[in-house]
Each structure stands twice: as C-alpha cells, then as structure tokens.
N, C-alpha and C positions, 0 to 999 in steps of 0.2 A: 144443448140438452141439459148439461150440468147446471147451468145458470137458471134455466127456466123451470126447473123442477126441484125447488128447495125441499119440499116434503120428501121426495125420493132420496135426496142427499141425506136428509135427516134420518130416515129409516136405515139407510146403508151404514151410517155412522153408528147407530145404535147396535146394529149387528156386529160391527167391528168391536164396539165396546163390550158386548156380551162375551166375545172371545177372550177378553182380558179380565173377565170376572174372577178367574182364579187368582189373578194378581192382587185383587182387592180383598179377597177373603182370607181368613187366618188358616194356618196349618192345623192339622188334627191335634198337634201337641197343645195348641192354644185354645181349643174349642171350649174348655171349661171357663176360660176367662170371658168368652163371648156369650155365655148363657144369660138368660133373663129370668129372674125368679118371680114367683107368683106375687110376692110382696113388692115387687118393683124396686127392690133395693140394690139390684145389680143390673147394669145396662150394658149394651154393646160397647166395647172399648176398642180393641183392635189396634192400638198404637204399637209401633215397632218396639217401644221401650215400656210395654205394659208391666213388666216385672220390677220396674223401679218404683218403689212405693215408700212414701213417708206417712207415718201414722200421726194424726192430729188428735191430741187429747183435749177433753173439756176441762177447763181450769177450775180450781176450787177457790182461788184467791183473786186478787186484783193485779193487773199488769199496769205499771207506771211507765209511760213513754219518756225515758230519760237517757237512752243510750248506754245503760248499765244492765247487764244480764245477771241479776242477782236474785230475782224472785224464785220461790220454790217451784212454781209451775214451769219456769224456763229450765231449771236445773233437771227436772224430771222428764222434759220433753225429748223425743227422739231427734237425733241429729243427722242431717244429710250433709256429708262432708267429702265424699269421694267424687269430686268433679272431674269431668273429662275435657281435655283440650279440644277445641273446635278449630281455632286458628292460632298460630300459622300451620299447625299439623292437627290431624284428627286420629292419631294412631295410639293414643294412650292417655293416662291421667294428666291433669293440669299440674304445672309447677306451683302456681299460686294456691295456697291452702284456704279453703272456704268452709264455713259452717252455717247451716240453715236450720232453724227450729220453727215449728208451726203449732199453734194451739188456738182454742176458740172458746167463746162463751155463748150466751143466748142471743147476743146482739151483734157480735163482730168476730172476725178471726184476726190473729196476730202473727206477725213474722218477726223473728230475731235473726239478724244477719251479722256475722263476724267475718271480715275479710282481712287476712294476715298479709303483711307486706313481704315480698321476696327481695325487692331492691329498695334500699332506704332512699329517702328524699321526698320532695313535695309531690303530692298526688295530683295529676293533671285534671283540672275541671274547667269548663268553659265559663260558667257564671252560676248564679243562684236562680236563674230564670227557670220557670216551670217548662216542662216538655223540651228538655235539652236535646241537642243532637247526639245520638248514641255514640257515634264514632269519635267524638271529641272529648269524652269524659271517662274517668274511672267511674264505673257505675254498676248497679245491680238492677235487674229486671225480673219480674215474675210474670209468666204467661198462664192465664187461667182459662181452661175450657170447661165451663160450669155446666154445659149440656152434653159433654162427652161426644160431640159430633165431629171433632177435629177440624172444624171449619170456622166457628165463631167463638168469641171469648172476650177477655179483658186483659189489659196489661197495666201493671203498676211498677214504679221503680223510683230510685233515688240516685243521685251522683254523690261523690265523696264529700261534697260540701253541704249536702242536705237538700238540694233542689229536687222538686218532685216531677214525676212523669206519670201520666195516665192516658189511656186510650182504649178504644174498642177494637176488636180484631175481626177480620173477615178474610175470605179466600184462604184460610188455613195458615196464614203467616203475616198478613198485612196488618199494620196498626195505624188507626186514625187518631192522631194526637189532639184534634180539635175538641174531642169529647171531654167532659168534665164531670166530676162527682165529688161527694164529701168523703174524705178519709184523712188520716193523720199519720205523721212520721216524725221521728227524732233521730238525728245523726250526731255521733260524737267521734271525734278523731283522737287517736292515741299515737305515740311515736312509732309503734310497730304494727298498728292495725286500725281499721275504722269499723264502727258498729252502728247499725241502724235497727230501730224498732218501728214496726208499722202496724197500724190498726185500721182495718177495712170493714165498715159495717156491712152486714149481709144485705140490708135494704138498699145499698148503693149499687148493687149489681143484680142481674137476673139469673135464675137457676131453676132446675127442675126439682120440685119438692119430693121428699122421701128418698132421695138418692144419697148413699153413704160414701160416695167417692167422686172426685172430679179429676180430669186430666190436668196436669200442672207441669211447668218447667221453670227452673231457676237458671238465670244467666248472669255471668260476671264478665266485665271487661277490665283488664289491668293494663293501662297504657304504658306504664314504665317498663313492664315486662313484654309488652306487645303481644298479649295473650288474651284470647276470648275463650271462655270455657262454659260448660253447661253441666247441670247435675245428671241429666240423662243424655247419653252421647248423641251428637248430631253430625252427619257428614258435612264436611267443610263447604260443599257447594250450596248448602241451605243456611238460612238465618237460624239463630237459636230460637226464634219465634215460631218455627215450623211445628205446628201442633201434631203432625204425624209422628213426631219423635218425642212427645211429652211423656213423662211418667204419670203417676197419679198420687193424689192425697187421699188417704182413707180416714174418714171421720169416725170418731168413736161412736157417735150417734149422728143421724142425718141432720144437716143444718135446719134451723127452725123454719116453719112456714111463715111467710111474711104477712099474710092476710092483706087487707086493704091498706095501701100506703098512699099518702098524699103529700106532695111538696108544692108549695106556692112560692113563686119567685117574682114579686112585683118590682117594678123599677119606676123611677121618676127622673126626669131630666129637664134641664133648662139650657138654652143656648141662643146665640145670635149669629147671623150669617149675612153676607152681602155679596151680590153679584155686581162687581165693578164693570165687567166687560159689557154688560147690557144696560148699565146705568140705573140699576135698581137701588132702592133705599135699603137700610138695614131691616132685616126680618128677624123678629124675636120669636122664639119658639119655646114652648113648654109642653111637656107630654107626659103621659102616664100609661102604663100597660102592665101586662103580667104574662108569665108562663106558668103552667101548672103541669105537674107530673102525677098521674094516678096509677099506682101499681095494682092492676086488677088481680094479679097473682104474682108469684115470684118469677114467672117467666113471660108475662104479658104486660105491656105498659101502654097507657094512653097519655099522650102529650097534647096539651092545649095551649094556644097562644092568642092573646087579644091585643091588638095594636102594638105589635112588637117593634123594637128599635134595635138596629144593628150598628150604631154609630161607633162603637168601640172595637169593631172587628179590624183585624190587621189590614193595612193598606196593601193593595196588590203591587207586586213588583213590575215596574214599567220595563218594556222590552222594545228593541228596534225590530219592526216586523218587515221582513223582505220576502215573506211568503205570499202565495196567492190565496190562502184560506184563513179563516178565523182562527185565532189563538185560544188556547184553553187556559182558564184561570180556576183554581180549586175553590171549593166551597169552604167558607170560614165562619159561617153563622151557626151559633150553638144549636138552635132549634132543629136544624136539618141533619144533625150529625149522628145521634144515636141510631143504630141500625141503618145507617146511611147506605151500607153495602147492599142491603136487601132491596133498596130502590134503585141505586145508581150503578150497580155492577152488571147490568144486562148489556148484551152486545159486546163491543170492545171500546177502546179508548176513543175511536173516531166514528163509531156507530152506536151511540148511546141514546136510547129512546127517552130517558128522563135525566135532565140536568137541572138540579134544584136552583142554580143561579138564574134560570129563566124567570123565577118567581120573585117579585118584589124589588128588582133593581131599577125598573123603569116606572114603578108605581108603588104606593104604600100598601103593605099587607094589612088588611082589616082584621082578619082572624084566621085561625087554622086549627086543624086537629090531625093527630096521627096515632094510629093504633099499630103497634109492632111488637113482635116477639115470637115466642115458641109455643106450639100447640102439640102436646104429646112429645114423643122422642124424636120424630123424624120430620115434622112439619114446621115451617116458618111462615108467618103471615105479616103483611104490611099493607095498611090502608092509610092514605093521606088525602086531606081535602083542604085547600087554601083558597082564600078569596082576596083579590086585590081591588083597590078602589079606582075610580076614574080620575085621571090627571091629564090636563091638556087635551090632546087629540087621542089619547089612549083610553079605550073603554074599560069599564070594570070587567074583570074576568074571574072565572072559577077554574081551578086546577085540581084534578082528581087523579090519583094514582092508586092502583091495587096490584099487589104482587103476592104470589104464593110459591113456596119452594119445598120440594119433597126430597129428602135424603134417600139415596139408593146405594146398594152395595156397601162398601166400607166408608168412602169419603166423597162419593159422587152425588149428583143431585139433578133433578128436573126443576125448571122454573117457568112461571108464566107471569106476564106483566100486561097491564092495560093502563094507558095514559089518556086522559081527556082534558083538553083545553077548550073552554066555552066562553064566548063573549056574552055579556049581559046588557040588557037595556039598549039594544041596537037601534039607532035612529034609521029612519027610512032612507036617507041619502048616503048612508055609510057603505063603503065598498071594502070587501075583504072576506076572509073565511070566517063564517059564524062559529065554526068549531074545527078542531083538529084532533084526531085520535090515532093512537098507535097501539097495536096488540102484538105481543111477541111470545115465542116459546124457545127454550134452549135447554141443552143438556151439558152439564159441567162434569168432566172426567177428572178424577184425582185418584191415583193408585194408592194403596195402603202405605207404601214407602215413599210416596211423593216423587218417584223417579219419572213417572208418566203423568202428564197433565194435558188437558185439552178442553175444547168447547165447540159446540155446534149450535147455531142459532138461526132463526128466521123471524122477520118482523114485517108487519103490513100496516101501512098508514091509511087513514080514511079522512078525506077532505071533500067538501061539497063539489060536485061536478067532476071529480077525478075518477075516470073510468078507463084509463089507457091500459090497465093490466100491468103497469110497471111501477106500482106503488109499494114494492116490497124490497127487502134487503135480506141477505143471507151471508153467513160467515162460518168459517171452520178454522181452527188452529189446534196444533198438537205440539208438544215439546217433550223430549226425553233427555233427562239430566243425569249425568254421572260425574265423578270427580274430575275426569280428564276431558270430558267433552259435553257439549250441549247441542242437541239437534232440534231445530224448530222449523215449522212450516205454517204459513198463514195464507188463507184464501178468503177474499171478501168480494161481495157484489152489492152495489146499491143502484136501484133503478132510477131512471131519470125523473120520475114523478114521486119518488119517495119523499115524504114531508113530515118531519118530526119537529114541530115548532117548540115543544117543551123539552127537546133533547139537544144533544150536541152531535151534529152530523155536518161537518164543514164542507164535505164534498159529496156529490151525487154523480150518477151515470158513469160508473166505472166497474171494471172487473180487475181484481188485484191478485197476484201470486207473489209470495215472498218467502223463499227458502233461506235458511240462515244456519251457519255452523260455527261453533266456538270450540277451539282446542286449547288446552292448558298443559304446561309442562312444569314439573316440580323438581328443580335441581337440588342436589344435596351439597351441604357445606359450601354455600354460595351466598353472595349478597342478596340474591333474589329469593323471594318467597315463591313466586311462580312467574312464568311468562307464557305468551301464547298469542293467538290471533282469532279475530272474528271476520268472517266473510259472508256476504249476502248479495242477493240479486232481488230487486223489487220492481216488478213490471206492472203497469196499469194499461188496460185495454178498454176500448169502447165496446160495450156489450153486443151491439148489433152486428158489427162487422169484424170484431176482434182486432181493429187497428190499434197499434201501440201508441199511447199518448205520453207515457212517462216511463223512463227506465233509469234506475239507480243501481249501480254496481259499486259495492264498497268493500274495503279491506282495512282492518285495524290491527296493528301489532302492538301489544301492550307488555310493559314490564312493571311488575309489582315488587317493590323492594321490602326487605325485612325492616327497614327504617320507617315504613309506611309511606314512603314517597312513591310516585307513579309517573311513568312516561308512556304516552300514546302517540303512535305514528299512523296517520290515516291517509288513504287515497280514495277518491271517488270519481266515477264517470257518470254524468247526468245527460239525459236526453228528455226534452219537453216539447210536445206539440200543443200549442196553446188552443184551448177550447173557447176562450173569450179574450177580448182585449185586456192587456195587463201592463201596468206601469211598474217596472222593476224597482223603482224607488219608493213605491206606494204613496207618492205625493199627489197622484191623480192629475198630473199636468200633461204628460205625454205618454203614448201607449205603443206597445208592440201589438201587432194585429192578430186577431184570431186566425188560426189555420197556419201560422208560421211555426217552424220547428227550429230548435236550438240544441246543440250538442257541445259539451265542454267537460274538461277535467279540472280537478282541484286536489290539493293535498294540504295537510295540516299537521302540527306537532303540539303536544300538550305536556306540561310538567306540573305535577302537584307535589307540594313539599310535605315534609313530615308534620302531621297535624298535632303531634305531642309537644311541639315547641310553642313558646309564648307568641312568637311571630310565625305565622303560616301564610302561604300564598299559593296561587296557581296562575298559570299563564298559558294561553293558547294563541297560536298564530296560524294563519292559513292564506294560501294564494292560489288563484286559478281563474278559469273562465266564469262568466256569469251572464247567461243569456247571450246577447250580442256584444258583450264587452268583457271586462276583467274585474275581479274583486280581490282586494287584500283586506284582511281583518285581523284584529287583535282583541282579546278579551281576557279577563281574569279578575282576581280579587286579592286583597291584602286584609289580614286580620291580626290585631294584636290584643291579647287578653291580659288584663290585670286581675288575675283570679284572687278570690272568687267574685269580685264585684262588678264584672262586666267586661266589655270589649269595645274596641273601635275598629270599624271595618270600612272597606271601600271596594265597590264592584265597578267595573268599567267595561265598555265595549266601544270599539271604533270600527266602522265599516267604510272603506274607501272604494267607491264604485267608479271605475274608469269606463264610461259608456260613450258611444259615439253621439253625434248630434242627433236630436236636440238636447240631450241630457248633459253631455260633456262630463266634467269631473264633479262628482257628488260625494260628500263625506258626512257621516252621521256619528256624533258622539252620544254616548249614554253613560252618565256617571252617577254613582249613588253612595255617598258617604253616610255612615250610620253610627250613632253612639247608643250603646245599650248598657244601662247602669242598673245593677241589681243590689240595692242597699241591703235587703234581707231577702228571704225566700217568700215574702209577702208584699214587698214594696219595690216597684219597678218604674224606671223612666227610660223612654226610648225616643230618640230624635232621628228621623230618616229624611234625607234630602235626595231627590231624584231629578236629574236633568236629562231630558230627552230631546235631542236636536230634531229628530224626525217629526215629532208632534209639536215642536216649538213650545215646550212647557217645562217649568221648574216647579216642582212640588215639594213643599215642606210639611211634614207630619210629625207632631210631637204628642206623645201619649204618656200620661202619668196614671199608674194603677196601684191602688192599695187594697189588698185582699184582707179586709179587717176581720172577717170570719170565713170559715170554709165556704167556698163558692158564693161569697157575698163580697161585692166590690164597689169601690168608688173610682170612677174614671174621669179624668180631665183630658180632653182631646182638642188639639189646635191644628188647623190645616190651612195652608196658603197655596195658591197657584199663581204663577207669574209668567208674563212674557219675558223670557230670559234676556233678550237683546237689550231691552231698555229697562228691565226690572220693573215693569208696570204690573200692578196687581190685577189678576183676572177675577178671583173670588177668594173669600176668606170666611172661616167659620171657627167657632169655639163652642164646645159642648161639655157640660158637667152632668154626669149620669151616676145614679146610686141604685144598686140592686141589693136585695136581701133574700136569702133562701130560708123559708119557713118549712119545717117538717117535724 
C-alpha cells in the first residue's frame, strides 16, 4: 500500500511537515525582523543570526586593490571583528583575530580582510590554483545569500597565497566550484598578518532589486592554529557555509538595478587527433563557437550557446569498477553549471530525473538556451533546451527541461520538474523510443535552524507503449542533526518500468529502507577532537513480493585527532541475491547466475595524516568475502606540496580478488601520478597520468592554462591513450583553444 500510493505518502508527509511549521517560523521577539514593507526594502529573513549586521557604506573615493588598507573609505568603514570559533569547539570567540570591512560603489562591492597570526611561521597553502580545497589552506570565504532565501547564493574566497575561489550555492550550504565569473582580488603577506582586498561587480551575480540587505557570512580557516571560525556563530556539526546561520549586510542604499546585461564569450580552437587503434589517419579540426549571457534582470539570466566545445574540461578520474551498476561522474562543463542545482537536485543521488552529462558526450551539441533565476521573493524558474547533432548511428536529439520551485515557510520549498528527450528525423527502419519524458514533484523540508531536513518526491516516466503502471518512483528521507548525534532515515522505491533516459537512475525495480545513526563524543584535555561511530542497515526488496535482494549492515568507529589526523575502523555484512547474471571482475568473461545468493563479511581500516604538513597521505586496507570468493584491497594517496607553486601527488588502488574457477586469482591496479604547477594565480600547468588495469588503459593528459584576462583563457591540451602492456598508442590528440569574455 505504501509503495503503490506515492501521492498518499506525499500528503501524509505534508501533514507531518505542517506540524513542524512552528519550528520554521520566528519567535514573537523576532517578528519585526520578518516584516515586509510596502516599498519592498525589507524582506523575510529569519536566519538564526539575523542580529549580526555589518553596515556597508557607499564610498566617496576610489579603492585600489593593493593589499594596503589606507584609503579613507576603508578607515571609515564598519569593522566585523568578533569572530566565533566553529572548530575544534563552538563555545566561544575564536583565538585568531580577524577584521572584515565592506563598502560599495555604483558598479561593485569591496571587501577588506585582515587576518592576524596567532602562531608565527609559514601559512599553509596548497598552491595558487583557483578553487582550492578548503581543508588544505589558510583561507577566507564569504557566503552571500543575495535573495535572502537561505537556500541559494554565491561564495568567493582567497587563500593566504592569493589563489581565488568562487562558486554558486544551493541546498542552503553546498558550493559548486565549477561556476566562474569576473571579479578581482589582491593579497599581501606581512610577518604577522595577511591582507586581502576583493572587488566583486554587481553584474557578476544575481540579486533582487530594491533590497537594502543580504544575508552574508564570513569564514576563516587558520591551519597553524587548527581553528575554523565564522563571523556569525555556527554549530560545529554544520559547515560555515550554512546559510541558516548567516548574518546580514545592510547597504546604505539598495544595490543598483543592473538593467539589461550582455556578455559574449566566443572561442576559437584548432587541433589534430588520430585514432591509431582503428587505423585512421590524422584528423585536423578547427572550430568556432560562443556562449552568451543575457541578464534580463538582476535576478533572471538567459544563457545561450552555439557550437560549444568542452575540450578544456578536467579529465574524469578513472576508477576500478567492481559494482553491478553505473558509476556517477560529476558535470564539469561551464555552460551547465550556473543554477545547476535548480535542474539537477531533484530526487536523490541515485534517482535523478535530469543529469546534464547525458547531453553532448555521445554527439556534438549544436546549440542550446537556458533561462534561470528568481521571480519575486519566493519563486525560482529554470527552462533549458539543447539540441545535439547526428553522429554515426546516433540520431539528432532535442533535450528540454523545465523546473519551478516555490519557497514555503522559512527555508522549505515545493518543486516541479519536466524532462523531455525527443529523437529528430527518425528513419523508417529505426528501432527505439522516439521520446522519453519524466515529470516529478517534491517537497524539501529545512527547519529554520537546519537541525531538521528532509525530502519527499515522486516521479513518473512516459515512454511509447509503456502502460504497466510501474513507471514511477517515490522517495522519502529525513535527518535530524545535533552536536552529539545525527539520525537519518531513507526510503526509496523505483518501479521496474521507470525509465529516465536523461537522468541518472542506475538501478530499478527495488524498495529500499536505510536507517542510520551517528554518535559523537567530545573528550576534554585529550589528543582527540572527537570520536564516535556510525551504524546503518540498508535493505533492498523486490516490490512485488518484498523478497530481500540486498542487505548491508555497517559499523564505522572513527577517531578525529586535534592534529587533523583521522582513523576509521569499519565492519560490514553483505547479502546479495542477483537479479541478473554478473561478472564480479566486470571483465565480461564469466558470470555468476541470476537467482543465486551470496553472503559475506568484510572489515577495513583507514588512516589519514595531518593535512597541514607538506607531505600528507592516507591509506586504507580491507579484507573479507566477495560474492563466492575473497577480496583484499589497499588504496590511498600521497601528496607533497612545494607551496605556493604546486604539488606532486599519487593516488593508487589495488584489488586482489581470490575467486574460484573459472576466475581464479585476479588483481587490478589503478595508479595515478599527477603534477600540478601554479606559476602564478593566472598561469597553470597540470600533467595527469592514469593507469587502469581493469580497462587495460594508460591515459596521459597535460593541460596548460593562461588566464590572460578575467574569465578569458588560452588552453593547450594534450592527451594520449595507450595499451599499457606493450605501450602501443590507442589514440592521441592536441588542442589549442582561446576564449575571451566581452561585456
């Protein structure tokens, strides 16, 4: 009954959420803050830290980005300097002293950051590469909620060497670092402090016009002190990016209306490639295309692309696949990234109706358009249309996606999505689905303090001649997070005929229940920052007869040290009843038969070293059963940084499968050395070598990037693939690409 009535489940969940409405709404003391004036200059805020306010004055002079805070406008600006510690404790002010100033003019807003040292010595940084890893650098980040919805926003930051960080925010705390925009920064290091000045143009982000305040949060990480701090206090179980705990910036006058904004980003490339494996001759390629960004308002943007090229996108990390299902690889192409959460966050990680990597990886994209952004205070809209060309046996296709999201209560929302994939110019003898469509509805729950989060969704697919009544999916999850514990529950169902060809749904025909509990303990005056355990049970059933097909029972005890090192000890019990023939080596040579069941135990241990050191490493090893045999595996990485100019790293995995006849003893190595050199914060060189024994491939990828102007680049990319045993070339290519941002 529960599985076959997703709409009833949906309504019951809404009733449950309505009972929690009081948790989403402000107290009577805060009601004045939640008022909306007739002039629309004061919006619903409701953040926990709404009383943390920094006033931004409009400047009368000019700000020079030089890392010296000596202009009169800086000296008159209000200072935010009483930061609160988030880690390793969240019970008082930070030890590290920080100062933030914020001002603006008609075109941009400026931040001045002064971070004083508490411990002398070199400030740890990874490199000068853009979008650095937060945990590996002394850094500053600002999180901007320019719509005051505590869900979406932007993040900008720098590390102590001056490397830049920028990304879009979604789900109230996540940051997508693949996004890029125009802005400037200058960092200067002194013996006892480091200073950064930032200039962010208003036209580089979206915001609601006429509003005199935004939610905002400032975050600092001091690795020498092993301290993370924030201007407005954040409970330690949440990241400082959590918009529920942002303060606010109060503008002296509302930021200017942007009007119609146009940015044109043309590119030109030339290259040569050759497929040695299939005996093809050299293929010379030259191409031209462009992206365009049209700001219809300060909150709504139209993106256009004609003949796009994604040759400079980062290469995917190769992995050894011993699973029965498709692996997930993240989107890295720039066009799909802004407001990507509006399109790609429906369902859950393994039931996603729209996955942008389905577009353009097997055929060239001819053109596309995307309209996305905010309408009013509570509505978000996204519409995307992409067309790919015919290549080989693959027909031309059109991909259309439309989404709408409505904010309710304090931080919750309703969402609708419709996805349509349509084949074009279908020949008479062609066999396949002429179209595939998915429609979905969901409710996202997020309490005002972020302690309680959840989601309920249902989706229905539409394919020619599909009439079984099992073309839908439904899911429910809820999580309650406090400092000492995290309680989670996930329930998912996918019908046997549910078909999302433009989505990511690696598994169908199952009913899943997954309760999970995490407990943490915080000892005083100890080498440990905290320790605790995670325990979960994950059961999969056949929907028709509730026969169990998969059971995973797991236990993980972890130790987090004040030195930033970590130890994990894990144990699992697995049971799998195969629903189709499966080769546990994924080589496709021999198979375990459908209908056979396997039960086994395994255990593992992991150590992660102190990432503040120039040499850092991690190591994991495990042993146990594996279907009808045994498996031992080891994996890890080494990284040595020569700051701030880059690092040398090595990742490795070895799987040793001890299986009975006909497989016998099978071993898979995967090794990936990488050299990452950052000559300056605009000049980069990366060489990545990946050896994958399972796929019998050795890949070499070298990329040179010069960012000669903001968001304008020259790329030189070289790639090789070899048969590793004899070092015979499979294919080879080299591409030179130049792009420029006009606006």
